[in-house]
C-alpha positions as CSV (number, residue, x, y, z in Angstrom):
1,M,-22.5,-5.7,-7.1
2,E,-25.4,-3.0,-8.0
3,K,-26.0,-0.1,-6.6
4,Q,-28.2,3.1,-7.5
5,L,-26.1,6.0,-8.8
6,Q,-27.8,8.6,-6.0
7,Q,-26.3,6.2,-3.5
8,L,-22.9,6.4,-4.8
9,L,-22.9,10.5,-5.3
10,A,-24.4,10.9,-1.7
11,H,-21.3,12.6,-1.0
12,V,-20.2,14.5,-3.9
13,A,-20.5,18.0,-4.6
14,I,-22.8,18.4,-7.6
15,R,-22.8,21.2,-10.4
16,Q,-25.5,19.5,-12.5
17,V,-27.0,16.3,-13.3
18,V,-28.3,15.6,-16.9
19,G,-30.1,12.7,-17.1
20,N,-31.5,10.1,-14.6
21,A,-29.9,10.1,-11.1
22,N,-31.8,7.0,-10.4
23,V,-30.1,4.7,-12.7
24,A,-28.8,1.5,-11.4
25,I,-24.7,1.0,-11.5
26,T,-22.8,-2.2,-11.9
27,S,-19.1,-1.2,-11.7
28,I,-17.3,1.8,-11.4
29,T,-14.0,3.0,-12.9
30,N,-11.6,5.7,-14.1
31,D,-10.1,3.4,-16.5
32,S,-11.8,4.3,-20.2
33,R,-10.7,0.7,-21.2
34,Q,-12.6,-1.0,-18.5
35,A,-15.8,0.6,-19.4
36,Q,-18.6,-2.0,-19.9
37,P,-22.7,-2.1,-19.9
38,G,-24.0,-0.4,-16.4
39,A,-20.8,1.0,-15.5
40,L,-19.9,4.5,-13.9
41,F,-17.2,6.3,-15.4
42,I,-15.3,9.2,-13.7
43,A,-13.4,11.4,-16.1
44,V,-10.2,12.7,-14.7
45,K,-7.7,15.4,-15.6
46,G,-4.6,13.2,-15.4
47,V,-1.1,14.9,-15.4
48,A,0.0,13.7,-19.1
49,V,-3.6,13.1,-19.6
50,D,-6.9,14.0,-19.8
51,A,-9.6,11.3,-19.5
52,H,-12.3,13.6,-20.5
53,Q,-11.2,13.0,-24.1
54,F,-12.7,9.2,-23.9
55,I,-16.0,9.9,-23.1
56,P,-17.0,9.2,-25.9
57,Q,-15.8,5.4,-25.9
58,V,-17.4,4.6,-22.8
59,V,-20.8,6.0,-23.7
60,E,-20.5,3.4,-27.0
61,A,-18.9,0.3,-24.9
62,G,-22.3,0.9,-22.8
63,A,-21.8,3.5,-19.7
64,A,-24.4,4.0,-17.9
65,A,-23.3,7.4,-16.7
66,V,-20.4,9.5,-16.5
67,V,-18.9,11.8,-13.6
68,C,-16.9,15.0,-15.6
69,E,-15.6,18.3,-14.9
70,E,-16.9,19.5,-18.5
71,L,-19.8,18.2,-20.1
72,P,-18.9,16.6,-23.4
73,A,-20.2,18.1,-26.7
74,S,-22.7,15.3,-27.8
75,L,-24.7,13.8,-24.7
76,H,-26.5,10.3,-25.3
77,D,-30.2,9.5,-24.4
78,G,-30.0,7.0,-21.7
79,V,-26.6,8.1,-20.6
80,T,-26.1,10.3,-17.0
81,Y,-23.7,13.0,-17.0
82,I,-23.2,14.7,-13.3
83,K,-20.8,17.5,-13.9
84,V,-18.5,18.6,-10.7
85,D,-15.9,20.8,-9.7
86,N,-13.2,18.0,-8.9
87,S,-13.5,14.4,-10.6
88,I,-10.9,13.2,-8.6
89,I,-12.6,14.1,-4.9
90,A,-15.8,12.8,-6.5
91,L,-14.1,9.6,-7.3
92,A,-12.6,9.5,-3.4
93,H,-16.1,9.9,-2.1
94,I,-17.8,7.3,-4.9
95,A,-15.3,4.3,-4.5
96,G,-16.2,4.9,-0.4
97,A,-19.9,4.5,-1.3
98,W,-19.4,1.6,-3.5
99,Y,-17.1,-0.3,-0.9
100,D,-19.8,0.9,1.7
101,Y,-17.7,3.1,3.5
102,P,-14.9,0.3,4.9
103,S,-12.9,3.1,6.9
104,T,-15.7,3.6,9.3
105,K,-15.6,-0.1,9.7
106,L,-12.1,-0.1,11.1
107,K,-9.9,1.6,13.2
108,L,-7.8,3.0,10.9
109,V,-4.6,5.0,11.8
110,G,-2.3,6.6,9.0
111,V,1.0,7.4,9.4
112,T,2.9,10.1,7.5
113,G,6.7,12.3,7.2
114,T,9.1,11.9,5.1
115,N,11.5,8.8,6.8
116,G,10.1,6.7,9.1
117,K,6.3,5.9,7.5
118,T,7.0,2.0,6.5
119,S,8.7,0.8,9.6
120,I,6.3,2.5,11.9
121,A,3.1,1.3,9.9
122,S,4.6,-2.2,9.3
123,L,5.8,-2.3,13.7
124,L,1.7,-1.4,14.5
125,Y,0.8,-4.3,12.0
126,S,3.0,-7.0,13.5
127,L,1.8,-5.8,16.9
128,T,-1.4,-5.8,17.0
129,Q,-1.0,-8.8,15.4
130,M,0.8,-9.6,18.5
131,M,-2.0,-8.6,20.7
132,G,-4.0,-11.4,19.6
133,Y,-6.4,-8.5,16.7
134,K,-6.7,-9.0,13.4
135,A,-4.9,-6.4,11.4
136,G,-4.5,-4.9,7.7
137,L,-1.2,-2.6,6.4
138,L,-1.2,-0.6,3.0
139,S,2.6,0.0,2.5
140,T,5.5,0.5,0.2
141,V,7.1,-2.5,0.9
142,K,3.5,-4.8,1.0
143,N,-0.1,-4.8,1.2
144,V,-1.6,-7.1,4.3
145,V,-5.1,-8.1,4.4
146,D,-5.4,-10.0,7.8
147,R,-2.0,-12.4,6.8
148,K,-2.9,-12.5,3.0
149,V,-0.1,-10.3,1.2
150,Y,-0.5,-8.6,-1.9
151,P,2.2,-6.4,-3.6
152,A,2.4,-3.1,-3.4
153,K,2.6,-0.7,-6.5
154,Q,2.7,2.6,-4.8
155,T,2.9,4.3,-1.0
156,T,-0.3,4.7,-1.4
157,P,-2.7,2.9,-3.6
158,D,-5.3,4.8,-5.6
159,H,-9.1,5.5,-4.8
160,L,-10.5,1.9,-6.1
161,T,-7.8,0.2,-5.0
162,L,-7.8,1.5,-1.1
163,N,-11.5,1.4,-0.8
164,R,-11.3,-2.1,-2.4
165,L,-8.2,-3.8,0.7
166,L,-10.1,-1.7,3.2
167,A,-13.4,-3.8,2.2
168,E,-11.3,-6.5,2.2
169,M,-10.1,-6.3,5.2
170,V,-13.3,-5.5,6.8
171,D,-14.7,-9.0,5.3
172,A,-11.3,-10.9,7.1
173,G,-12.7,-9.6,10.4
174,C,-9.8,-7.2,10.8
175,D,-10.3,-4.8,13.7
176,Y,-7.5,-2.3,12.9
177,A,-5.7,-1.2,9.6
178,F,-2.5,1.0,9.2
179,M,-1.7,2.5,6.4
180,E,1.5,4.8,5.1
181,V,-0.1,8.5,3.9
182,S,2.1,10.0,1.3
183,S,2.6,13.3,0.4
184,H,1.3,12.4,-3.0
185,A,-1.5,10.9,-1.9
186,C,-2.4,14.2,0.1
187,A,-2.1,16.2,-2.8
188,Q,-4.2,13.8,-5.0
189,H,-6.6,13.6,-2.6
190,R,-6.2,10.0,-2.6
191,I,-7.0,9.9,1.2
192,E,-10.4,11.6,0.7
193,G,-13.4,10.5,2.3
194,L,-11.8,8.3,5.0
195,T,-12.1,8.2,8.5
196,F,-8.9,7.9,10.7
197,A,-9.2,6.6,14.0
198,G,-5.4,8.7,14.5
199,G,-2.7,10.2,12.3
200,V,1.1,10.2,13.1
201,F,3.8,12.6,12.3
202,T,6.9,11.8,12.1
203,N,9.7,14.4,10.6
204,L,10.0,16.7,7.5
205,T,13.0,17.1,5.4
206,R,13.8,17.4,1.5
207,D,11.8,14.8,-0.8
208,H,9.9,14.7,-4.1
209,L,10.7,18.5,-4.5
210,D,10.4,17.1,-8.4
211,F,6.3,17.2,-7.5
212,H,5.7,19.3,-5.3
213,K,8.4,21.8,-6.4
214,T,8.2,23.8,-2.8
215,V,9.2,22.9,0.4
216,D,6.1,25.0,1.8
217,A,3.8,23.0,-0.9
218,Y,5.4,19.7,0.6
219,I,4.5,20.7,3.8
220,K,0.7,21.9,2.9
221,A,0.8,18.3,1.6
222,K,1.0,16.8,4.5
223,K,-0.7,19.2,7.1
224,S,-4.0,19.1,4.6
225,F,-3.9,14.8,6.1
226,F,-4.0,16.7,10.3
227,D,-7.0,18.8,9.1
228,G,-8.9,16.7,7.9
229,L,-8.8,14.6,11.3
230,G,-12.5,14.7,13.2
231,S,-12.7,15.5,16.8
232,D,-12.7,12.1,17.7
233,A,-9.0,10.9,16.3
234,F,-6.0,11.0,17.6
235,A,-2.9,13.5,16.0
236,L,0.4,11.7,17.5
237,V,3.2,14.1,16.2
238,N,7.4,13.8,17.0
239,A,7.7,17.0,18.8
240,D,11.8,16.8,18.1
241,D,10.6,17.8,14.5
242,K,9.4,22.1,14.2
243,V,7.2,20.5,11.7
244,G,5.2,18.5,14.5
245,A,3.6,21.3,15.8
246,V,2.5,23.2,12.5
247,M,0.7,19.6,11.6
248,L,-1.7,20.2,14.7
249,Q,-2.3,23.5,14.1
250,N,-6.2,23.8,13.0
251,C,-6.0,20.4,14.0
252,A,-9.6,19.2,15.6
253,A,-7.8,16.1,17.1
254,R,-6.8,15.3,19.9
255,H,-2.9,15.8,20.4
256,Y,-0.2,14.0,21.4
257,T,3.7,13.7,21.1
258,Y,6.4,11.5,21.1
259,S,9.7,12.5,21.4
260,L,13.4,11.4,22.6
261,R,14.9,15.1,23.5
262,T,12.1,17.2,24.9
263,L,8.5,16.2,27.6
264,A,6.1,14.2,25.4
265,D,3.3,12.2,26.3
266,F,5.1,9.2,25.0
267,K,9.1,9.7,26.0
268,A,12.0,7.6,24.8
269,Q,15.7,7.0,25.5
270,V,18.3,5.3,24.2
271,I,20.4,3.5,26.8
272,E,22.9,1.6,24.4
273,E,23.5,0.4,21.2
274,R,24.5,-2.5,19.1
275,L,25.0,-3.3,15.5
276,D,22.3,-5.8,16.3
277,G,19.9,-3.7,18.8
278,S,19.7,-1.3,21.9
279,T,18.5,-1.1,25.2
280,I,16.4,1.8,25.3
281,T,13.1,2.8,27.6
282,L,9.5,4.2,26.7
283,N,8.0,6.0,29.3
284,G,10.4,4.7,32.1
285,K,10.2,1.2,30.8
286,E,13.6,-0.6,30.3
287,L,13.9,-2.6,27.3
288,E,15.8,-4.8,24.9
289,V,15.0,-4.3,21.0
290,A,16.2,-6.0,18.1
291,F,16.6,-2.5,16.6
292,T,19.6,0.6,16.1
293,G,19.8,4.4,16.4
294,R,18.2,7.2,17.3
295,F,15.8,6.8,14.1
296,N,14.3,3.5,14.9
297,V,13.9,4.6,18.5
298,Y,11.9,7.5,17.5
299,N,9.5,4.8,15.6
300,L,9.3,2.8,18.1
301,A,8.0,5.5,20.3
302,A,5.4,6.3,17.7
303,V,4.6,2.9,17.4
304,Y,4.2,2.9,21.5
305,G,2.1,5.6,21.6
306,V,-0.3,4.7,18.8
307,A,-0.8,1.3,20.8
308,V,-1.6,3.0,24.0
309,L,-4.1,6.1,22.0
310,L,-5.9,3.3,20.2
311,G,-6.6,1.7,24.2
312,F,-3.7,-1.5,24.5
313,D,-2.4,-1.9,27.8
314,A,1.1,0.0,28.7
315,H,2.2,-3.2,30.2
316,D,1.7,-5.4,27.2
317,V,2.5,-3.0,24.7
318,A,6.2,-2.7,25.9
319,V,6.7,-6.3,26.2
320,K,5.3,-7.0,23.0
321,T,7.5,-3.7,21.5
322,S,10.7,-6.1,22.9
323,L,9.6,-8.8,20.8
324,L,9.3,-6.7,17.3
325,K,11.8,-7.4,14.5
326,P,13.2,-4.9,11.8
327,V,10.9,-4.0,8.5
328,Q,13.0,-6.0,5.4
329,G,15.5,-3.3,4.0
330,R,15.7,-0.6,7.0
331,F,19.0,-1.2,9.0
332,Q,18.9,-5.0,8.3
333,T,22.3,-6.4,9.5
334,L,24.1,-9.3,7.7
335,R,27.6,-10.2,9.1
336,S,30.4,-11.2,7.0
337,P,32.2,-14.6,7.4
338,R,35.1,-12.4,6.9
339,G,33.9,-10.8,10.3
340,Y,32.8,-7.1,8.7
341,V,29.3,-6.2,8.7
342,A,26.6,-5.2,6.1
343,V,24.0,-2.8,6.5
344,V,21.2,-2.6,4.0
345,D,18.9,0.2,4.3
346,Y,16.3,2.3,2.4
347,A,18.0,5.6,2.7
348,H,17.3,7.5,0.2
349,T,17.2,11.0,1.3
350,P,19.9,13.3,2.5
351,D,18.3,13.1,5.9
352,A,18.2,9.2,6.0
353,L,21.0,8.9,4.9
354,V,23.0,10.9,7.7
355,N,20.6,9.0,10.2
356,V,21.8,5.9,9.7
357,L,25.1,6.9,9.2
358,S,25.5,8.5,12.4
359,T,24.2,5.9,14.2
360,I,25.9,3.4,12.7
361,H,29.7,5.6,13.9
362,D,27.6,5.6,17.1
363,V,28.2,1.8,18.0
364,L,31.7,2.0,16.3
365,G,33.3,4.4,17.7
366,S,37.0,4.5,16.3
367,N,37.3,0.6,16.0
368,G,36.3,0.4,12.2
369,K,36.0,1.9,9.1
370,V,32.3,2.7,7.2
371,I,32.2,2.4,3.5
372,T,28.9,3.5,1.6
373,V,27.5,2.5,-1.3
374,C,24.9,4.7,-2.5
375,G,22.6,6.5,-5.7
376,C,20.4,8.7,-6.4
377,G,17.1,7.6,-8.5
378,G,16.3,8.8,-11.8
379,N,13.1,11.3,-12.8
380,R,13.7,12.3,-9.2
381,D,14.5,15.7,-7.4
382,K,17.8,16.4,-8.9
383,G,18.3,18.6,-6.2
384,K,19.4,16.0,-3.6
385,R,21.2,14.1,-5.5
386,P,24.6,16.7,-5.0
387,I,23.5,16.7,-0.8
388,M,23.9,13.0,-0.8
389,A,27.1,12.4,-2.0
390,A,28.4,15.1,0.1
391,E,26.7,13.6,3.1
392,A,28.0,10.1,1.9
393,A,31.7,11.3,1.9
394,N,31.4,13.7,5.2
395,R,30.4,10.4,7.2
396,S,32.2,7.3,5.4
397,H,35.8,6.5,5.2
398,Q,34.9,5.3,1.4
399,V,32.6,6.0,-0.8
400,I,31.2,4.4,-4.3
401,L,28.7,6.4,-5.7
402,T,26.5,4.2,-8.3
403,S,23.7,3.1,-10.0
404,D,20.2,3.1,-7.8
405,N,16.9,3.3,-10.3
406,P,17.8,5.3,-12.9
407,R,14.6,4.2,-14.8
408,N,14.9,7.0,-18.2
409,E,17.5,8.7,-17.3
410,D,21.8,8.1,-18.1
411,P,22.8,6.6,-14.8
412,D,26.6,8.0,-15.4
413,E,24.8,11.3,-15.5
414,I,23.1,11.3,-12.4
415,I,26.5,10.2,-10.5
416,R,27.9,12.9,-12.1
417,E,25.3,15.4,-10.4
418,M,26.1,13.7,-7.3
419,E,29.6,14.1,-7.7
420,A,29.5,17.6,-8.4
421,G,28.4,18.3,-4.4
422,L,32.2,17.0,-3.4
423,S,34.9,18.8,-2.5
424,E,38.1,18.3,-4.4
425,Q,39.3,16.3,-0.7
426,A,36.3,14.8,-0.7
427,R,36.7,13.3,-4.4
428,R,40.1,11.2,-2.9
429,H,38.1,8.7,-1.2
430,V,34.8,8.2,-3.4
431,L,34.5,5.7,-6.7
432,K,32.3,5.5,-9.1
433,I,31.0,2.1,-10.5
434,T,27.9,2.4,-12.4
435,D,26.8,-1.0,-12.3
436,R,25.1,-1.7,-8.4
437,K,26.1,-5.2,-8.2
438,E,29.9,-4.5,-9.1
439,A,29.9,-1.4,-6.6
440,I,28.5,-3.5,-3.6
441,K,31.6,-6.3,-4.8
442,A,34.3,-3.7,-4.4
443,A,32.9,-2.3,-0.8
444,C,33.0,-5.7,0.3
445,Q,36.7,-6.2,-0.8
446,F,37.6,-3.1,0.7
447,A,36.1,-3.9,4.2
448,N,38.3,-5.5,7.0
449,P,37.2,-7.7,9.9
450,G,35.6,-5.1,12.2
451,D,34.2,-2.5,9.3
452,V,30.8,-1.6,8.3
453,V,29.6,-1.6,4.9
454,L,26.5,0.1,4.3
455,V,24.4,0.0,1.1
456,A,22.0,2.7,1.0
457,G,19.0,3.6,-1.1
458,K,16.9,0.5,-2.2
459,G,16.4,-1.4,0.8
460,H,13.8,-3.8,0.5
461,E,13.8,-3.7,-3.5
462,T,13.8,-6.4,-5.5
463,Y,14.4,-4.8,-8.8
464,Q,16.2,-2.0,-10.7
465,E,14.3,-0.2,-13.1
466,I,16.2,0.5,-15.8
467,N,15.0,2.7,-19.1
468,G,11.8,2.1,-17.9
469,V,12.2,-2.2,-17.3
470,K,12.3,-3.4,-14.2
471,H,15.5,-6.1,-13.6
472,H,15.3,-8.6,-10.6
473,F,17.8,-7.2,-8.3
474,D,18.0,-7.2,-4.1
475,D,20.7,-5.7,-2.5
476,T,20.3,-8.7,0.3
477,E,20.6,-11.6,-2.2
478,V,23.6,-9.8,-3.9
479,L,25.3,-9.2,-0.4
480,T,24.3,-13.1,0.8
481,Q,26.3,-14.3,-2.5
482,I,29.2,-12.3,-1.9
483,F,29.1,-14.0,1.8
484,N,28.8,-16.9,0.5
485,H,31.9,-16.6,-1.8
486,E,34.0,-15.5,1.4
487,Q,33.2,-18.8,3.1
C-alpha cells in the first residue's frame, strides 16, 4: 500500500511542516522498531516512554516522514517533519486515512460504562448475525470479523489495530460493527476520528481509579464519547443510572433511554427468575430468555433498543432475543453431579459483585447457601479491595478470598488489603486460600445440594498473570475437573 503524505494529513491539525509534504508513504507506525524505508513514524509521548527519543533511529532506518510534538535538534534532508500539538490525536486521524476511513462504511455502535459492555456488544453481534447480516465485534473477550476470530489484547484496540480490523470488516462485507469503548480508550483518544452510528451507556460505578484518579475524571472520559457523536447518530443511555443524564448533556445525537424502573423508550420488566433463565418483557412483549439477573435484563433492554434504532423490525428482534445465549464467563452456570450449582462471572468491581450475589439470592431465596470465591487484580485500583471483600461477606454464607491476577504484586498482600474491609464478625466466615485452584476446590467441598458456588473476577479469562507472566488458568475448566471427580 502507498499513499501521499498530504492525503494522510487531511484531518490532522498541523503546527509546522519542514520538508516535502508530497512525499509517498509506504507504511505508518508509532513503534520505532517497525520503521522501514518510506515509513511515516508518529512519535507519541507515552506514560513510560517518550518516542521522540527514537526519531534518530527511525530516520536512520529510512523513514520518509515524522510526526512529532517537538522537532528534533537535528533535521535530516530528505525527511519531512510535521509538528503537531498532540501526536496521539494525529495518529488516530492518520490511521483512519491510511485504511480509507472504514468506520464511515459500517454502522458502528460503541458501548461504554463500567459493567455490561462485553455482554451488550457481544449479544448485538450475535443478534445481527441471526438477523442475516454480517457483523464485526471488538471486545474484551475477542475480536471478530464476520466469523473470523482474533484474540483480544485489550478492551479497545490501539489506533492502527482498530482501523485495520474495521477495514477488514468492510472488506469482508460486514454491514455492522459493535465495539466496547473503554474509559482508557476515551482518555487516550483511541476512538478519535471514528464515525459512530450510535453509542450506549450502561452504568457507572467505581473502577479504574488507578488510571483516572478521580470519579469525575472517569465520568468525563466516558462523556467524551457521547460529546463526539454526530447529529445523525443515536445515544441510548440507562435511565436508571443517574450518570445517564450526564452523558446526554451537550450530546448532539438523538437521545433515547432504556430502563427497568422508570418510563423509557425501551422498557424491560422481570416476571420470573431461575438460575438457568428468566421470563421478562421488552416493551410489553413477553419472552423466555437464557439469562438470569436484573443486570442481564438491563443488557437485553439495551440490545433490543440498539437493534430497533438500527432499523430492525421490533417483533423480529424480540424473537431473536429469546434465542440469545449468555457470553462466556458472564453468569455462566454449571451444575455439579452432587446437586449444587457453580456460577462463573467476570464481576471484578464492587457493584458487579453485588449485582451477581443479589441475583443469586433472589433466585435461591432461603433454599440454599451461597459460597463466594473472589480476589482482586494486582497493579489496579487498590481502593476497591476492602469494598469487594465487604460486599462478598455481606451477601455470602461463606467467602474464600484468593488470588485473581496478582500481576507484579504479592497476592498475599492483596488478600490482606481485601481483608481490611471486614468486620470482626465477618471474618468468622471468611477463609484465605491464595492458590486459586485450591480455593475453588474448597468452595465446592463446602457446598451441599441446593447451594450455589460463585467464582467471581476472571470470567472468560483463560490465564492467571503472576509476576508479569501469564499462566493457563480457566475457572470453568477447574470446575469441570472438580465435577468429573465427583461422579
